[in-house]
N, C-alpha and C positions, 0 to 999 in steps of 0.2 A: 504494500500500499504505500503511495506517496502522499507525503504530507509536507506543508510548508511551515518551516520552523521559523521563527523571529530570533534573530542572532543578537545576543547581548555581548557586547565586547568590552564593556566597562561598566562601573557603578552609575555613571552619568546617563548612560543608555537606558536605564530603568525608568527614568522620568519621562521619556518618549513613548513608553508602551501604551498601546490603545487597549481598552477594556475588553474587547472582543478576542484578544490573542488567546489562542488555545495551546499552541506548542512553542515553547521556549527552549533555545540551547544557550548555555552560559559558556563563553569562552575564557573566563576567569573565574578563580576561586571565590564563590560568592558566600558572604557570612549568611547565618541564620536569619538575621534581620532582613538583609537583602532578598532572600528567598520569600520571606513572609510578606515583604512589601510587594514582590511581583504576585504573590497570590491575592493579596488584597487588592491591587490595581485590576488585576485580570481574573475576576471571579469565575469565568468559563474555562480556565486552563484545564487541560488534560493530561499534558506531558511536560516535564522538565528533563532535559538532557544534558548530562555532564560529562567531560572527559573521565576516564576511570580514576585518574589520581585524585581528582576532586571528588569524586563520589566515595573514595574510601575515607574521606576525612568528615564526611557527614555524620552528625550524631545520630543516635538510634530514636532520639525524640523527634528531630527533623523527619526522618524516614517514617515513624509511625503516624505523625500528625499529616503528612502528604497522603499516606496510605488511608487514612480515616476520612480524608476529604476526597478519596477517589482520584488522586493525582498520581500518576506513574511517574517514577523517577528512573530514566533510562541512562545507560552508559553508551557514550559514542562521541565520535570527533567530528568537527567540520574542518576539513585542511584546505588551506590556502584561499578562505573565503574573506574578502575585505568588506567590512561594514561600512567603510566610507563611500563605497559605491553602491551596495545593496544591503539592505537590513534584513532580508529575507532568503532562504535557501530551501530548494525542495530536496527532500531525502526520502529514501526508501525505508520503512520500518518493518 
């Protein structure tokens, strides 16, 4: 299935999110606060994708809260994507 992910390259990109975003990929290590801000801004969110090294550092509390809200946390990378050119990327999941 092809899905269009909103690429978040830095903390500053969070402010530009639209409430209807459903798929988010973090290119940086988000804090728990930043993850919860994204969930607050985007109430329709379905998937948050992180590189494996960032996923490993997520707390069990964050993982549990995402699961309780039916938000899937996926492991994956977006290689060679420049957010200054395009903020979205289509990926196969």
